[in-house]
PDB file with SEQRES, HELIX, SHEET and CRYST1 records, atoms N, CA, C and O in Angstrom:
SEQRES   1 A   34  MET GLN ALA THR GLU ARG GLY LYS GLY GLU MET GLN ASN          
SEQRES   2 A   34  VAL LYS SER PRO ALA GLY THR ALA ASP ASN LEU ARG THR          
SEQRES   3 A   34  GLU PRO VAL GLU SER SER LYS SER                              
HELIX    1 AA1 GLN A    2  LYS A   33  1                                  32    
CRYST1    1.000    1.000    1.000  90.00  90.00  90.00 P 1           1          
ATOM      1  N   MET A   1       3.155  90.885 -60.846  1.00  0.00           N  
ATOM      2  CA  MET A   1       1.984  90.523 -60.062  1.00  0.00           C  
ATOM      3  C   MET A   1       2.026  89.035 -59.743  1.00  0.00           C  
ATOM      4  O   MET A   1       1.759  88.613 -58.618  1.00  0.00           O  
ATOM      5  N   GLN A   2       2.363  88.268 -60.743  1.00  0.00           N  
ATOM      6  CA  GLN A   2       2.386  86.780 -60.504  1.00  0.00           C  
ATOM      7  C   GLN A   2       3.451  86.412 -59.479  1.00  0.00           C  
ATOM      8  O   GLN A   2       3.243  85.544 -58.630  1.00  0.00           O  
ATOM      9  N   ALA A   3       4.581  87.077 -59.570  1.00  0.00           N  
ATOM     10  CA  ALA A   3       5.669  86.774 -58.643  1.00  0.00           C  
ATOM     11  C   ALA A   3       5.207  87.095 -57.234  1.00  0.00           C  
ATOM     12  O   ALA A   3       5.464  86.323 -56.310  1.00  0.00           O  
ATOM     13  N   THR A   4       4.523  88.229 -57.050  1.00  0.00           N  
ATOM     14  CA  THR A   4       4.061  88.576 -55.742  1.00  0.00           C  
ATOM     15  C   THR A   4       3.037  87.591 -55.237  1.00  0.00           C  
ATOM     16  O   THR A   4       3.092  87.185 -54.076  1.00  0.00           O  
ATOM     17  N   GLU A   5       2.111  87.201 -56.075  1.00  0.00           N  
ATOM     18  CA  GLU A   5       1.075  86.248 -55.710  1.00  0.00           C  
ATOM     19  C   GLU A   5       1.754  84.908 -55.326  1.00  0.00           C  
ATOM     20  O   GLU A   5       1.390  84.284 -54.329  1.00  0.00           O  
ATOM     21  N   ARG A   6       2.707  84.500 -56.105  1.00  0.00           N  
ATOM     22  CA  ARG A   6       3.375  83.242 -55.803  1.00  0.00           C  
ATOM     23  C   ARG A   6       4.074  83.321 -54.464  1.00  0.00           C  
ATOM     24  O   ARG A   6       3.974  82.403 -53.651  1.00  0.00           O  
ATOM     25  N   GLY A   7       4.771  84.399 -54.233  1.00  0.00           N  
ATOM     26  CA  GLY A   7       5.476  84.602 -52.942  1.00  0.00           C  
ATOM     27  C   GLY A   7       4.457  84.533 -51.778  1.00  0.00           C  
ATOM     28  O   GLY A   7       4.694  83.880 -50.762  1.00  0.00           O  
ATOM     29  N   LYS A   8       3.353  85.208 -51.956  1.00  0.00           N  
ATOM     30  CA  LYS A   8       2.329  85.216 -50.859  1.00  0.00           C  
ATOM     31  C   LYS A   8       1.827  83.754 -50.625  1.00  0.00           C  
ATOM     32  O   LYS A   8       1.732  83.288 -49.490  1.00  0.00           O  
ATOM     33  N   GLY A   9       1.518  83.072 -51.728  1.00  0.00           N  
ATOM     34  CA  GLY A   9       1.057  81.691 -51.598  1.00  0.00           C  
ATOM     35  C   GLY A   9       2.062  80.827 -50.896  1.00  0.00           C  
ATOM     36  O   GLY A   9       1.709  80.056 -50.004  1.00  0.00           O  
ATOM     37  N   GLU A  10       3.299  80.943 -51.281  1.00  0.00           N  
ATOM     38  CA  GLU A  10       4.364  80.086 -50.642  1.00  0.00           C  
ATOM     39  C   GLU A  10       4.457  80.441 -49.147  1.00  0.00           C  
ATOM     40  O   GLU A  10       4.598  79.550 -48.309  1.00  0.00           O  
ATOM     41  N   MET A  11       4.381  81.696 -48.823  1.00  0.00           N  
ATOM     42  CA  MET A  11       4.482  82.097 -47.393  1.00  0.00           C  
ATOM     43  C   MET A  11       3.281  81.517 -46.627  1.00  0.00           C  
ATOM     44  O   MET A  11       3.442  80.992 -45.525  1.00  0.00           O  
ATOM     45  N   GLN A  12       2.095  81.614 -47.207  1.00  0.00           N  
ATOM     46  CA  GLN A  12       0.897  81.119 -46.549  1.00  0.00           C  
ATOM     47  C   GLN A  12       1.021  79.595 -46.396  1.00  0.00           C  
ATOM     48  O   GLN A  12       0.696  79.048 -45.342  1.00  0.00           O  
ATOM     49  N   ASN A  13       1.492  78.913 -47.452  1.00  0.00           N  
ATOM     50  CA  ASN A  13       1.637  77.495 -47.407  1.00  0.00           C  
ATOM     51  C   ASN A  13       2.538  77.089 -46.238  1.00  0.00           C  
ATOM     52  O   ASN A  13       2.219  76.164 -45.491  1.00  0.00           O  
ATOM     53  N   VAL A  14       3.619  77.763 -46.094  1.00  0.00           N  
ATOM     54  CA  VAL A  14       4.568  77.414 -45.041  1.00  0.00           C  
ATOM     55  C   VAL A  14       3.974  77.721 -43.668  1.00  0.00           C  
ATOM     56  O   VAL A  14       4.149  76.977 -42.703  1.00  0.00           O  
ATOM     57  N   LYS A  15       3.251  78.869 -43.620  1.00  0.00           N  
ATOM     58  CA  LYS A  15       2.662  79.245 -42.315  1.00  0.00           C  
ATOM     59  C   LYS A  15       1.467  78.266 -41.931  1.00  0.00           C  
ATOM     60  O   LYS A  15       1.280  77.886 -40.775  1.00  0.00           O  
ATOM     61  N   SER A  16       0.725  77.918 -42.949  1.00  0.00           N  
ATOM     62  CA  SER A  16      -0.427  77.062 -42.655  1.00  0.00           C  
ATOM     63  C   SER A  16      -0.021  75.743 -42.011  1.00  0.00           C  
ATOM     64  O   SER A  16      -0.484  75.418 -40.917  1.00  0.00           O  
ATOM     65  N   PRO A  17       0.829  74.991 -42.673  1.00  0.00           N  
ATOM     66  CA  PRO A  17       1.224  73.680 -42.043  1.00  0.00           C  
ATOM     67  C   PRO A  17       1.871  73.852 -40.716  1.00  0.00           C  
ATOM     68  O   PRO A  17       1.595  73.080 -39.797  1.00  0.00           O  
ATOM     69  N   ALA A  18       2.728  74.837 -40.568  1.00  0.00           N  
ATOM     70  CA  ALA A  18       3.384  75.083 -39.248  1.00  0.00           C  
ATOM     71  C   ALA A  18       2.338  75.355 -38.159  1.00  0.00           C  
ATOM     72  O   ALA A  18       2.380  74.778 -37.073  1.00  0.00           O  
ATOM     73  N   GLY A  19       1.414  76.237 -38.482  1.00  0.00           N  
ATOM     74  CA  GLY A  19       0.366  76.619 -37.477  1.00  0.00           C  
ATOM     75  C   GLY A  19      -0.490  75.382 -37.160  1.00  0.00           C  
ATOM     76  O   GLY A  19      -0.786  75.093 -36.001  1.00  0.00           O  
ATOM     77  N   THR A  20      -0.874  74.669 -38.211  1.00  0.00           N  
ATOM     78  CA  THR A  20      -1.695  73.492 -37.985  1.00  0.00           C  
ATOM     79  C   THR A  20      -0.986  72.416 -37.145  1.00  0.00           C  
ATOM     80  O   THR A  20      -1.558  71.830 -36.226  1.00  0.00           O  
ATOM     81  N   ALA A  21       0.274  72.189 -37.502  1.00  0.00           N  
ATOM     82  CA  ALA A  21       1.075  71.198 -36.759  1.00  0.00           C  
ATOM     83  C   ALA A  21       1.177  71.611 -35.309  1.00  0.00           C  
ATOM     84  O   ALA A  21       1.056  70.781 -34.408  1.00  0.00           O  
ATOM     85  N   ASP A  22       1.395  72.860 -35.091  1.00  0.00           N  
ATOM     86  CA  ASP A  22       1.558  73.389 -33.690  1.00  0.00           C  
ATOM     87  C   ASP A  22       0.216  73.194 -32.949  1.00  0.00           C  
ATOM     88  O   ASP A  22       0.194  72.750 -31.801  1.00  0.00           O  
ATOM     89  N   ASN A  23      -0.837  73.515 -33.586  1.00  0.00           N  
ATOM     90  CA  ASN A  23      -2.160  73.383 -32.967  1.00  0.00           C  
ATOM     91  C   ASN A  23      -2.490  71.948 -32.672  1.00  0.00           C  
ATOM     92  O   ASN A  23      -2.960  71.609 -31.586  1.00  0.00           O  
ATOM     93  N   LEU A  24      -2.233  71.088 -33.674  1.00  0.00           N  
ATOM     94  CA  LEU A  24      -2.534  69.651 -33.460  1.00  0.00           C  
ATOM     95  C   LEU A  24      -1.691  69.109 -32.375  1.00  0.00           C  
ATOM     96  O   LEU A  24      -2.151  68.301 -31.568  1.00  0.00           O  
ATOM     97  N   ARG A  25      -0.421  69.546 -32.332  1.00  0.00           N  
ATOM     98  CA  ARG A  25       0.532  68.973 -31.309  1.00  0.00           C  
ATOM     99  C   ARG A  25       0.123  69.466 -29.932  1.00  0.00           C  
ATOM    100  O   ARG A  25       0.208  68.728 -28.951  1.00  0.00           O  
ATOM    101  N   THR A  26      -0.323  70.723 -29.861  1.00  0.00           N  
ATOM    102  CA  THR A  26      -0.650  71.318 -28.536  1.00  0.00           C  
ATOM    103  C   THR A  26      -1.961  70.649 -28.067  1.00  0.00           C  
ATOM    104  O   THR A  26      -2.088  70.315 -26.889  1.00  0.00           O  
ATOM    105  N   GLU A  27      -2.894  70.461 -28.940  1.00  0.00           N  
ATOM    106  CA  GLU A  27      -4.200  69.882 -28.496  1.00  0.00           C  
ATOM    107  C   GLU A  27      -3.981  68.474 -27.890  1.00  0.00           C  
ATOM    108  O   GLU A  27      -4.402  68.233 -26.758  1.00  0.00           O  
ATOM    109  N   PRO A  28      -3.351  67.571 -28.599  1.00  0.00           N  
ATOM    110  CA  PRO A  28      -3.157  66.210 -28.057  1.00  0.00           C  
ATOM    111  C   PRO A  28      -2.370  66.237 -26.761  1.00  0.00           C  
ATOM    112  O   PRO A  28      -2.677  65.486 -25.835  1.00  0.00           O  
ATOM    113  N   VAL A  29      -1.389  67.068 -26.683  1.00  0.00           N  
ATOM    114  CA  VAL A  29      -0.535  67.110 -25.462  1.00  0.00           C  
ATOM    115  C   VAL A  29      -1.420  67.555 -24.259  1.00  0.00           C  
ATOM    116  O   VAL A  29      -1.349  67.004 -23.161  1.00  0.00           O  
ATOM    117  N   GLU A  30      -2.232  68.556 -24.531  1.00  0.00           N  
ATOM    118  CA  GLU A  30      -3.100  69.068 -23.395  1.00  0.00           C  
ATOM    119  C   GLU A  30      -4.113  67.972 -23.021  1.00  0.00           C  
ATOM    120  O   GLU A  30      -4.398  67.782 -21.839  1.00  0.00           O  
ATOM    121  N   SER A  31      -4.631  67.287 -23.961  1.00  0.00           N  
ATOM    122  CA  SER A  31      -5.630  66.229 -23.723  1.00  0.00           C  
ATOM    123  C   SER A  31      -4.916  65.117 -22.881  1.00  0.00           C  
ATOM    124  O   SER A  31      -5.454  64.622 -21.891  1.00  0.00           O  
ATOM    125  N   SER A  32      -3.745  64.774 -23.303  1.00  0.00           N  
ATOM    126  CA  SER A  32      -3.003  63.681 -22.601  1.00  0.00           C  
ATOM    127  C   SER A  32      -2.771  64.124 -21.120  1.00  0.00           C  
ATOM    128  O   SER A  32      -2.964  63.351 -20.181  1.00  0.00           O  
ATOM    129  N   LYS A  33      -2.360  65.370 -20.970  1.00  0.00           N  
ATOM    130  CA  LYS A  33      -2.057  65.855 -19.595  1.00  0.00           C  
ATOM    131  C   LYS A  33      -3.354  65.825 -18.727  1.00  0.00           C  
ATOM    132  O   LYS A  33      -3.336  65.472 -17.548  1.00  0.00           O  
ATOM    133  N   SER A  34      -4.462  66.214 -19.376  1.00  0.00           N  
ATOM    134  CA  SER A  34      -5.723  66.267 -18.635  1.00  0.00           C  
ATOM    135  C   SER A  34      -6.078  64.867 -18.274  1.00  0.00           C  
ATOM    136  O   SER A  34      -7.107  64.635 -17.639  1.00  0.00           O  
TER     137      SER A  34                                                      
END                                                                             
């Protein structure tokens, strides 16, 4: 159970930063273009 929870947490951690970085990068770019 712990191994599975750890794996899920790691996957979420990797997805969270990537998604946030993409969103933050896309927002400023769109604002600059506008």
